[in-house]
C-alpha positions in Angstrom: 23.9 -79.0 -68.2 25.9 -81.6 -69.0 25.7 -84.0 -72.6 24.9 -87.9 -71.6 27.0 -90.6 -73.5 24.9 -93.1 -75.5 25.7 -95.9 -72.5 24.5 -94.1 -70.0 21.1 -92.9 -71.6 21.1 -96.9 -72.3 21.4 -98.0 -68.6 18.7 -94.8 -67.9 16.4 -96.6 -70.4 16.7 -100.1 -68.8 15.3 -98.9 -65.4 12.3 -99.5 -66.9 12.9 -102.4 -68.3 12.2 -106.2 -66.0 16.0 -107.2 -65.2 16.9 -109.5 -62.9 20.7 -109.6 -60.8 21.0 -113.6 -60.8 19.3 -114.4 -64.2 19.4 -118.3 -65.4 21.4 -117.0 -68.6 24.3 -119.9 -69.7 24.6 -118.0 -73.0 24.5 -114.9 -74.8 25.8 -114.1 -77.9 25.7 -110.6 -80.8 25.5 -111.5 -84.5 26.5 -109.6 -87.5 26.1 -111.3 -90.9 27.1 -109.4 -93.8 27.6 -110.0 -97.2 30.6 -111.6 -98.3 34.5 -110.0 -98.3 35.4 -111.1 -101.9 38.6 -110.7 -100.7 39.1 -112.4 -97.9 41.0 -115.5 -98.0 42.2 -118.4 -95.0 45.8 -116.6 -94.0 43.2 -113.7 -92.8 42.4 -115.8 -89.9 45.6 -115.5 -88.6 46.3 -111.9 -89.3 43.2 -111.1 -87.4 44.5 -113.5 -84.8 47.8 -112.1 -83.8 45.5 -108.7 -83.4 44.1 -109.9 -80.4 46.2 -113.4 -79.4 46.6 -111.4 -75.9 43.2 -111.3 -74.5 42.0 -114.6 -76.4 44.9 -117.2 -77.0 43.3 -120.3 -77.8 41.4 -120.8 -81.1 39.3 -123.7 -82.7 38.1 -124.6 -86.2 34.2 -124.8 -86.5 32.3 -125.2 -89.8 30.4 -122.2 -91.5 27.4 -120.9 -90.6 24.7 -120.5 -93.5 23.0 -117.2 -93.4 19.1 -117.7 -92.5 17.6 -114.5 -93.4 14.0 -113.6 -92.0 11.2 -112.1 -94.3 8.5 -110.1 -93.7 4.8 -109.8 -95.2 4.6 -111.7 -98.3 7.5 -113.6 -98.5 7.3 -114.8 -94.9 4.7 -117.0 -96.3 7.2 -118.8 -98.8 9.3 -121.6 -97.0 12.2 -121.1 -95.3 15.5 -121.3 -97.6 19.6 -121.1 -96.7 20.5 -118.0 -98.6 23.8 -119.0 -100.1 26.0 -119.6 -103.5 29.2 -122.1 -104.2 31.2 -119.3 -105.1 30.3 -117.0 -102.0 30.0 -120.0 -99.1 31.9 -119.2 -95.9 35.4 -122.3 -96.1 35.7 -121.9 -93.0 34.7 -120.6 -89.1 37.0 -119.6 -86.1 36.6 -119.5 -83.0 38.7 -116.8 -81.1 38.6 -117.7 -77.3 39.8 -116.0 -73.7 41.8 -117.4 -71.0 39.1 -117.5 -69.2 36.9 -119.6 -71.8 33.4 -117.7 -71.1 34.2 -114.9 -74.2 34.8 -115.9 -77.6 34.6 -114.4 -81.0 33.3 -116.5 -83.8 34.9 -114.9 -87.0 33.9 -116.0 -90.6 33.9 -114.1 -94.2 30.1 -113.2 -93.8 29.7 -113.7 -89.7 31.2 -111.9 -86.5 30.1 -113.1 -83.2 30.6 -112.1 -79.8 30.1 -114.8 -77.2 29.9 -115.1 -73.6 28.9 -118.5 -72.3 28.7 -119.4 -68.4 32.0 -121.2 -67.5 32.5 -122.3 -64.2 29.3 -123.1 -63.0 29.0 -120.4 -60.5 30.0 -117.6 -62.6 27.0 -114.6 -62.7 26.0 -113.4 -65.9 27.8 -110.4 -66.6 24.7 -108.1 -67.9 24.0 -106.7 -71.4 25.7 -103.3 -70.4 29.2 -104.5 -70.0 28.8 -107.2 -72.9 27.3 -104.3 -75.0 30.7 -101.7 -74.9 32.8 -105.0 -75.3 30.8 -106.1 -78.4 32.0 -102.4 -79.4 35.1 -102.6 -79.3 36.0 -105.8 -80.6 33.6 -104.9 -83.9 35.5 -102.1 -84.1 39.0 -103.9 -84.3 37.4 -106.1 -87.0 36.6 -103.2 -88.6 39.7 -101.1 -88.7 41.6 -104.9 -89.7 39.4 -104.8 -92.5 40.2 -101.1 -93.3 44.1 -101.9 -92.8 43.7 -105.0 -94.7 41.6 -102.9 -97.3 39.6 -106.1 -97.8 36.3 -103.7 -97.7 33.6 -102.0 -95.6 30.9 -104.7 -94.1 27.5 -104.4 -95.7 25.3 -106.0 -93.0 22.4 -108.4 -93.7 21.0 -109.5 -90.4 21.7 -108.9 -87.0 20.9 -111.3 -84.4 20.7 -111.3 -80.3 20.4 -114.0 -78.7 19.7 -115.6 -74.7 19.8 -119.1 -73.9 18.6 -120.2 -70.5 18.4 -123.2 -68.1 16.2 -123.3 -65.5 16.7 -126.5 -62.7 13.6 -128.9 -62.1 14.6 -129.0 -58.4 12.1 -128.3 -55.7 9.1 -128.4 -59.0 6.3 -130.7 -59.7 6.4 -130.3 -62.9 7.3 -128.0 -66.1 3.7 -126.4 -65.9 4.6 -125.0 -62.1 7.7 -122.7 -64.2 5.3 -121.0 -67.1 2.0 -119.5 -66.7 1.5 -119.8 -70.3 0.9 -123.5 -70.4 -1.3 -123.1 -67.6 -4.0 -123.5 -70.0 -2.1 -126.5 -71.8 -3.9 -130.3 -71.2 -2.3 -131.7 -67.7 -1.5 -128.1 -67.0 -2.9 -126.7 -63.4 -6.5 -127.0 -64.0 -8.8 -130.0 -64.3 -8.1 -132.0 -67.2 -8.7 -136.1 -67.8 -4.6 -135.8 -68.8 -1.8 -136.5 -66.5 0.4 -133.6 -66.0 2.9 -133.9 -69.0 6.3 -135.5 -68.8 8.6 -132.7 -71.1 7.1 -130.1 -73.2 9.0 -128.5 -76.1 7.5 -125.6 -77.8 8.3 -122.5 -80.6 6.7 -119.1 -80.5 7.5 -116.3 -82.8 6.4 -112.5 -82.9 6.8 -109.9 -85.9 8.0 -106.8 -84.0 6.5 -103.3 -84.6 7.9 -102.0 -87.9 9.4 -105.2 -89.4 12.2 -104.3 -87.0 13.0 -108.2 -86.8 11.1 -111.6 -85.6 11.5 -112.7 -82.5 11.5 -116.4 -81.5 10.7 -118.0 -77.9 12.3 -121.8 -77.8 11.4 -124.4 -74.4 12.5 -127.6 -74.4 13.8 -129.8 -71.9 17.8 -130.3 -71.9 20.8 -132.3 -69.6 23.1 -129.5 -69.1 26.8 -130.8 -70.1 28.6 -129.4 -66.9 27.2 -131.2 -64.3 24.2 -133.7 -66.3 21.3 -132.5 -64.0 18.2 -131.8 -66.5 16.8 -128.3 -67.2 14.2 -126.3 -69.0 16.0 -124.3 -71.7 14.6 -121.2 -72.9 16.2 -119.8 -76.0 15.0 -116.3 -76.8 16.3 -114.9 -80.6 15.4 -111.6 -82.0 16.8 -111.2 -86.0 16.6 -108.4 -88.4 18.5 -105.8 -89.9 19.8 -102.6 -88.8 18.6 -99.8 -91.2 22.1 -98.6 -91.8 25.5 -100.8 -91.8 27.1 -98.2 -89.2 28.0 -99.2 -85.5 25.7 -97.1 -84.5 23.1 -98.2 -86.1 24.0 -102.3 -85.4 24.2 -101.3 -81.5 20.7 -99.2 -82.2 18.9 -102.2 -83.0 21.1 -104.3 -80.8 19.4 -102.5 -77.9 15.9 -102.5 -79.2 15.8 -106.0 -79.6 17.3 -106.8 -76.1 14.3 -104.6 -74.9 12.1 -107.0 -76.4 13.8 -110.2 -75.0 13.9 -108.8 -71.6 9.6 -108.2 -72.3 9.4 -111.7 -73.6 11.1 -113.6 -70.5 9.2 -111.9 -67.7 5.8 -112.5 -69.8 7.2 -116.9 -70.4 8.1 -116.6 -66.7 6.4 -116.8 -63.2 6.5 -114.1 -60.6 7.8 -116.7 -58.4 10.8 -118.1 -60.3 11.3 -113.8 -60.4 11.4 -114.2 -56.8 14.4 -116.7 -57.1 16.2 -114.3 -59.8 15.7 -111.4 -58.1 14.3 -109.1 -60.3 15.2 -105.4 -60.2 12.2 -104.0 -60.9 
């Protein structure tokens, strides 16, 4: 019997999960936040860019992202705070953008993010089994760069995986036509003294088993930048901390978090839309 690779195992497990050939995904990100690299300086952005420039020839400067750490148990009842120290606050964040504009790496001295975004509008989502190995490759390049420049080994504080979906309103009468969980709201499909809602916005939070993370499902109306069309923006994210800082542990955490996002997406949307998006199972 031949050995089965981790990627083959992941694909086999994915067959049991809800998945779609044409999902309404417009952006995904895989995010690793780690303890600030004390030796990191602005020139290191340029040195790293030289390493990846052939794949990511464009650069943009952005303001830094501060860590919003998820808390569990009694600590979760305290007000949410952003964790930073003035001496360790990231001085900059750089975007390294591919020729196609659809893939970018976001980098600061305590964060590494791989994004996919839908450009042009007709481009299809490449699916997780393509994004995952790409993240592993780029994270390994970054890790090797840190080792070569004696900048230290990242101590992972938190990971995040996020899917952003744009659901067009064409052919639907109201927001309640799209989402079964909202049918009990006043003005939904059932009898109500109120008219159908014009707009809806909501956020639902779930704590995953064994405190592996927190999942947030957010729904809000939006206007799509590329064509000005009104859409429902359905965002699903999971934040949590892998058991170890190793690449294998990070990937294992992403795999588990992604499973929860797929389940949540399937449960928050209707079977009618699943047909449109060509659900596989």
